[in-house]
KOLGU-4560 file (N, C-alpha, C; in nm, 3 decimals, padded with zeros to 5 digits):
<recs>
<n_xx: 11.323 n_yy: 12.990 n_zz: 05.395 ca_xx: 11.326 ca_yy: 12.889 ca_zz: 05.311 c_xx: 11.494 c_yy: 12.856 c_zz: 05.287 mol: A seq: 1 type: MET>
<n_xx: 11.531 n_yy: 12.742 n_zz: 05.287 ca_xx: 11.668 ca_yy: 12.707 ca_zz: 05.251 c_xx: 11.684 c_yy: 12.692 c_zz: 05.111 mol: A seq: 2 type: GLU>
<n_xx: 11.794 n_yy: 12.732 n_zz: 05.052 ca_xx: 11.810 ca_yy: 12.712 ca_zz: 04.903 c_xx: 11.879 c_yy: 12.580 c_zz: 04.876 mol: A seq: 3 type: ARG>
<n_xx: 11.841 n_yy: 12.499 n_zz: 04.771 ca_xx: 11.871 ca_yy: 12.388 ca_zz: 04.739 c_xx: 12.023 c_yy: 12.405 c_zz: 04.670 mol: A seq: 4 type: GLN>
<n_xx: 12.095 n_yy: 12.313 n_zz: 04.717 ca_xx: 12.232 ca_yy: 12.331 ca_zz: 04.649 c_xx: 12.244 c_yy: 12.197 c_zz: 04.554 mol: A seq: 5 type: VAL>
<n_xx: 12.302 n_yy: 12.242 n_zz: 04.446 ca_xx: 12.335 ca_yy: 12.127 ca_zz: 04.333 c_xx: 12.469 c_yy: 12.092 c_zz: 04.332 mol: A seq: 6 type: THR>
<n_xx: 12.495 n_yy: 11.970 n_zz: 04.264 ca_xx: 12.639 ca_yy: 11.918 ca_zz: 04.244 c_xx: 12.715 c_yy: 12.039 c_zz: 04.162 mol: A seq: 7 type: VAL>
<n_xx: 12.653 n_yy: 12.085 n_zz: 04.072 ca_xx: 12.732 ca_yy: 12.195 ca_zz: 04.004 c_xx: 12.756 c_yy: 12.318 c_zz: 04.083 mol: A seq: 8 type: GLU>
<n_xx: 12.675 n_yy: 12.345 n_zz: 04.182 ca_xx: 12.722 ca_yy: 12.455 ca_zz: 04.283 c_xx: 12.839 c_yy: 12.426 c_zz: 04.361 mol: A seq: 9 type: ASP>
<n_xx: 12.840 n_yy: 12.299 n_zz: 04.391 ca_xx: 12.962 ca_yy: 12.246 ca_zz: 04.472 c_xx: 13.084 c_yy: 12.250 c_zz: 04.381 mol: A seq: 10 type: VAL>
<n_xx: 13.077 n_yy: 12.211 n_zz: 04.264 ca_xx: 13.167 ca_yy: 12.205 ca_zz: 04.168 c_xx: 13.225 c_yy: 12.348 c_zz: 04.155 mol: A seq: 11 type: ARG>
<n_xx: 13.149 n_yy: 12.441 n_zz: 04.134 ca_xx: 13.186 ca_yy: 12.589 ca_zz: 04.102 c_xx: 13.251 c_yy: 12.631 c_zz: 04.230 mol: A seq: 12 type: SER>
<n_xx: 13.194 n_yy: 12.613 n_zz: 04.346 ca_xx: 13.260 ca_yy: 12.658 ca_zz: 04.479 c_xx: 13.380 c_yy: 12.582 c_zz: 04.500 mol: A seq: 13 type: PHE>
<n_xx: 13.415 n_yy: 12.478 n_zz: 04.478 ca_xx: 13.553 ca_yy: 12.406 ca_zz: 04.466 c_xx: 13.641 c_yy: 12.474 c_zz: 04.356 mol: A seq: 14 type: LEU>
<n_xx: 13.600 n_yy: 12.471 n_zz: 04.249 ca_xx: 13.680 ca_yy: 12.535 ca_zz: 04.133 c_xx: 13.739 c_yy: 12.682 c_zz: 04.190 mol: A seq: 15 type: SER>
<n_xx: 13.640 n_yy: 12.765 n_zz: 04.250 ca_xx: 13.669 ca_yy: 12.897 ca_zz: 04.279 c_xx: 13.796 c_yy: 12.887 c_zz: 04.419 mol: A seq: 16 type: ALA>
<n_xx: 13.743 n_yy: 12.813 n_zz: 04.493 ca_xx: 13.845 ca_yy: 12.771 ca_zz: 04.614 c_xx: 13.988 c_yy: 12.730 c_zz: 04.560 mol: A seq: 17 type: SER>
<n_xx: 13.994 n_yy: 12.634 n_zz: 04.456 ca_xx: 14.098 ca_yy: 12.603 ca_zz: 04.405 c_xx: 14.192 c_yy: 12.718 c_zz: 04.343 mol: A seq: 18 type: ASP>
<n_xx: 14.142 n_yy: 12.794 n_zz: 04.286 ca_xx: 14.214 ca_yy: 12.920 ca_zz: 04.209 c_xx: 14.268 c_yy: 12.989 c_zz: 04.326 mol: A seq: 19 type: ARG>
<n_xx: 14.201 n_yy: 13.015 n_zz: 04.444 ca_xx: 14.262 ca_yy: 13.082 ca_zz: 04.541 c_xx: 14.376 c_yy: 13.003 c_zz: 04.630 mol: A seq: 20 type: GLN>
<n_xx: 14.357 n_yy: 12.862 n_zz: 04.620 ca_xx: 14.468 ca_yy: 12.800 ca_zz: 04.707 c_xx: 14.593 c_yy: 12.803 c_zz: 04.596 mol: A seq: 21 type: PHE>
<n_xx: 14.572 n_yy: 12.790 n_zz: 04.481 ca_xx: 14.697 ca_yy: 12.802 ca_zz: 04.391 c_xx: 14.749 c_yy: 12.932 c_zz: 04.393 mol: A seq: 22 type: VAL>
<n_xx: 14.687 n_yy: 13.029 n_zz: 04.403 ca_xx: 14.733 ca_yy: 13.177 ca_zz: 04.417 c_xx: 14.822 c_yy: 13.170 c_zz: 04.548 mol: A seq: 23 type: LYS>
<n_xx: 14.784 n_yy: 13.114 n_zz: 04.647 ca_xx: 14.856 ca_yy: 13.095 ca_zz: 04.778 c_xx: 14.959 c_yy: 13.012 c_zz: 04.766 mol: A seq: 24 type: GLY>
<n_xx: 14.991 n_yy: 12.934 n_zz: 04.672 ca_xx: 15.103 ca_yy: 12.847 ca_zz: 04.669 c_xx: 15.068 c_yy: 12.687 c_zz: 04.712 mol: A seq: 25 type: GLY>
<n_xx: 14.932 n_yy: 12.650 n_zz: 04.712 ca_xx: 14.909 ca_yy: 12.515 ca_zz: 04.741 c_xx: 14.817 c_yy: 12.452 c_zz: 04.638 mol: A seq: 26 type: ILE>
<n_xx: 14.857 n_yy: 12.342 n_zz: 04.575 ca_xx: 14.784 ca_yy: 12.271 ca_zz: 04.493 c_xx: 14.733 c_yy: 12.133 c_zz: 04.568 mol: A seq: 27 type: ARG>
<n_xx: 14.592 n_yy: 12.138 n_zz: 04.575 ca_xx: 14.513 ca_yy: 12.037 ca_zz: 04.645 c_xx: 14.488 c_yy: 11.938 c_zz: 04.534 mol: A seq: 28 type: VAL>
<n_xx: 14.517 n_yy: 11.813 n_zz: 04.538 ca_xx: 14.486 ca_yy: 11.715 ca_zz: 04.462 c_xx: 14.366 c_yy: 11.608 c_zz: 04.494 mol: A seq: 29 type: SER>
<n_xx: 14.345 n_yy: 11.602 n_zz: 04.641 ca_xx: 14.232 ca_yy: 11.544 ca_zz: 04.671 c_xx: 14.171 c_yy: 11.573 c_zz: 04.827 mol: A seq: 30 type: ARG>
<n_xx: 14.063 n_yy: 11.583 n_zz: 04.856 ca_xx: 14.013 ca_yy: 11.616 ca_zz: 04.955 c_xx: 13.902 c_yy: 11.489 c_zz: 05.008 mol: A seq: 31 type: VAL>
<n_xx: 13.921 n_yy: 11.467 n_zz: 05.136 ca_xx: 13.830 ca_yy: 11.360 ca_zz: 05.190 c_xx: 13.786 c_yy: 11.407 c_zz: 05.328 mol: A seq: 32 type: ARG>
<n_xx: 13.648 n_yy: 11.386 n_zz: 05.337 ca_xx: 13.574 ca_yy: 11.424 ca_zz: 05.447 c_xx: 13.551 c_yy: 11.296 c_zz: 05.526 mol: A seq: 33 type: PHE>
<n_xx: 13.595 n_yy: 11.285 n_zz: 05.660 ca_xx: 13.575 ca_yy: 11.170 ca_zz: 05.747 c_xx: 13.449 c_yy: 11.215 c_zz: 05.818 mol: A seq: 34 type: LYS>
<n_xx: 13.345 n_yy: 11.119 n_zz: 05.821 ca_xx: 13.227 ca_yy: 11.140 ca_zz: 05.895 c_xx: 13.202 c_yy: 11.013 c_zz: 06.004 mol: A seq: 35 type: ARG>
<n_xx: 13.127 n_yy: 11.075 n_zz: 06.107 ca_xx: 13.095 ca_yy: 10.971 ca_zz: 06.207 c_xx: 12.952 c_yy: 10.906 c_zz: 06.172 mol: A seq: 36 type: ASP>
<n_xx: 12.905 n_yy: 10.832 n_zz: 06.261 ca_xx: 12.785 ca_yy: 10.752 ca_zz: 06.221 c_xx: 12.666 c_yy: 10.822 c_zz: 06.189 mol: A seq: 37 type: GLU>
<n_xx: 12.658 n_yy: 10.961 n_zz: 06.255 ca_xx: 12.539 ca_yy: 11.049 ca_zz: 06.213 c_xx: 12.582 c_yy: 11.136 c_zz: 06.113 mol: A seq: 38 type: GLU>
<n_xx: 12.668 n_yy: 11.134 n_zz: 06.043 ca_xx: 12.719 ca_yy: 11.207 ca_zz: 05.909 c_xx: 12.785 c_yy: 11.327 c_zz: 05.940 mol: A seq: 39 type: GLY>
<n_xx: 12.824 n_yy: 11.361 n_zz: 06.075 ca_xx: 12.895 ca_yy: 11.487 ca_zz: 06.102 c_xx: 13.034 c_yy: 11.471 c_zz: 06.056 mol: A seq: 40 type: ASN>
<n_xx: 13.084 n_yy: 11.583 n_zz: 05.989 ca_xx: 13.224 ca_yy: 11.575 ca_zz: 05.965 c_xx: 13.311 c_yy: 11.590 c_zz: 06.081 mol: A seq: 41 type: CYS>
<n_xx: 13.394 n_yy: 11.473 n_zz: 06.109 ca_xx: 13.499 ca_yy: 11.477 ca_zz: 06.206 c_xx: 13.639 c_yy: 11.522 c_zz: 06.171 mol: A seq: 42 type: THR>
<n_xx: 13.683 n_yy: 11.506 n_zz: 06.051 ca_xx: 13.807 ca_yy: 11.553 ca_zz: 06.019 c_xx: 13.801 c_yy: 11.569 c_zz: 05.842 mol: A seq: 43 type: ASP>
<n_xx: 13.891 n_yy: 11.660 n_zz: 05.791 ca_xx: 13.922 ca_yy: 11.674 ca_zz: 05.659 c_xx: 14.068 c_yy: 11.640 c_zz: 05.633 mol: A seq: 44 type: ILE>
<n_xx: 14.075 n_yy: 11.545 n_zz: 05.535 ca_xx: 14.200 ca_yy: 11.507 ca_zz: 05.489 c_xx: 14.251 c_yy: 11.569 c_zz: 05.351 mol: A seq: 45 type: LEU>
<n_xx: 14.351 n_yy: 11.609 n_zz: 05.353 ca_xx: 14.413 ca_yy: 11.680 ca_zz: 05.225 c_xx: 14.526 c_yy: 11.626 c_zz: 05.165 mol: A seq: 46 type: LEU>
<n_xx: 14.524 n_yy: 11.586 n_zz: 05.045 ca_xx: 14.647 ca_yy: 11.545 ca_zz: 04.961 c_xx: 14.697 c_yy: 11.685 c_zz: 04.893 mol: A seq: 47 type: ASP>
<n_xx: 14.811 n_yy: 11.733 n_zz: 04.897 ca_xx: 14.829 ca_yy: 11.863 ca_zz: 04.843 c_xx: 14.989 c_yy: 11.865 c_zz: 04.801 mol: A seq: 48 type: TYR>
<n_xx: 15.016 n_yy: 11.970 n_zz: 04.736 ca_xx: 15.177 ca_yy: 11.999 ca_zz: 04.703 c_xx: 15.176 c_yy: 12.139 c_zz: 04.737 mol: A seq: 49 type: LYS>
<n_xx: 15.282 n_yy: 12.179 n_zz: 04.820 ca_xx: 15.288 ca_yy: 12.330 ca_zz: 04.859 c_xx: 15.401 c_yy: 12.376 c_zz: 04.775 mol: A seq: 50 type: GLN>
<n_xx: 15.368 n_yy: 12.479 n_zz: 04.687 ca_xx: 15.477 ca_yy: 12.537 ca_zz: 04.594 c_xx: 15.545 c_yy: 12.651 c_zz: 04.651 mol: A seq: 51 type: THR>
<n_xx: 15.479 n_yy: 12.722 n_zz: 04.746 ca_xx: 15.553 ca_yy: 12.837 ca_zz: 04.826 c_xx: 15.541 c_yy: 12.825 c_zz: 04.961 mol: A seq: 52 type: VAL>
<n_xx: 15.658 n_yy: 12.826 n_zz: 05.025 ca_xx: 15.643 ca_yy: 12.819 ca_zz: 05.178 c_xx: 15.573 c_yy: 12.942 c_zz: 05.253 mol: A seq: 53 type: SER>
<n_xx: 15.544 n_yy: 12.919 n_zz: 05.378 ca_xx: 15.480 ca_yy: 13.032 ca_zz: 05.448 c_xx: 15.578 c_yy: 13.147 c_zz: 05.440 mol: A seq: 54 type: GLU>
<n_xx: 15.688 n_yy: 13.139 n_zz: 05.440 ca_xx: 15.779 ca_yy: 13.253 ca_zz: 05.450 c_xx: 15.803 c_yy: 13.315 c_zz: 05.311 mol: A seq: 55 type: THR>
<n_xx: 15.738 n_yy: 13.259 n_zz: 05.199 ca_xx: 15.732 ca_yy: 13.335 ca_zz: 05.060 c_xx: 15.849 c_yy: 13.247 c_zz: 04.973 mol: A seq: 56 type: GLY>
<n_xx: 15.917 n_yy: 13.132 n_zz: 05.025 ca_xx: 16.026 ca_yy: 13.090 ca_zz: 04.938 c_xx: 15.951 c_yy: 12.992 c_zz: 04.849 mol: A seq: 57 type: GLU>
<n_xx: 16.007 n_yy: 12.970 n_zz: 04.744 ca_xx: 15.956 ca_yy: 12.874 ca_zz: 04.633 c_xx: 16.023 c_yy: 12.735 c_zz: 04.652 mol: A seq: 58 type: ASN>
<n_xx: 15.964 n_yy: 12.671 n_zz: 04.750 ca_xx: 16.027 ca_yy: 12.526 ca_zz: 04.766 c_xx: 15.889 c_yy: 12.433 c_zz: 04.745 mol: A seq: 59 type: ASN>
<n_xx: 15.896 n_yy: 12.327 n_zz: 04.656 ca_xx: 15.781 ca_yy: 12.249 ca_zz: 04.626 c_xx: 15.804 c_yy: 12.142 c_zz: 04.754 mol: A seq: 60 type: ALA>
<n_xx: 15.691 n_yy: 12.104 n_zz: 04.817 ca_xx: 15.662 ca_yy: 12.017 ca_zz: 04.916 c_xx: 15.550 c_yy: 11.938 c_zz: 04.893 mol: A seq: 61 type: GLN>
<n_xx: 15.530 n_yy: 11.813 n_zz: 04.923 ca_xx: 15.429 ca_yy: 11.727 ca_zz: 04.900 c_xx: 15.375 c_yy: 11.689 c_zz: 05.041 mol: A seq: 62 type: GLU>
<n_xx: 15.264 n_yy: 11.676 n_zz: 05.064 ca_xx: 15.197 ca_yy: 11.633 ca_zz: 05.192 c_xx: 15.056 c_yy: 11.579 c_zz: 05.185 mol: A seq: 63 type: GLY>
<n_xx: 15.033 n_yy: 11.529 n_zz: 05.312 ca_xx: 14.901 ca_yy: 11.468 ca_zz: 05.331 c_xx: 14.858 c_yy: 11.502 c_zz: 05.479 mol: A seq: 64 type: SER>
<n_xx: 14.743 n_yy: 11.576 n_zz: 05.493 ca_xx: 14.715 ca_yy: 11.606 ca_zz: 05.631 c_xx: 14.570 c_yy: 11.559 c_zz: 05.634 mol: A seq: 65 type: LYS>
</recs>
């Protein structure tokens, strides 16, 4: 039997994920899922600000991918 997922479950998951992203130096401001005609996810677009580089330097960058 599959568990029913609520909108509150999704919010809680995203909130926990966001806390982890912030700890890693990435502040996500928007997420967009692109879907095909059947509803399958084909891409995930992020608007974000990177506050810590991959080398650990503290240099803010904004991006969209």
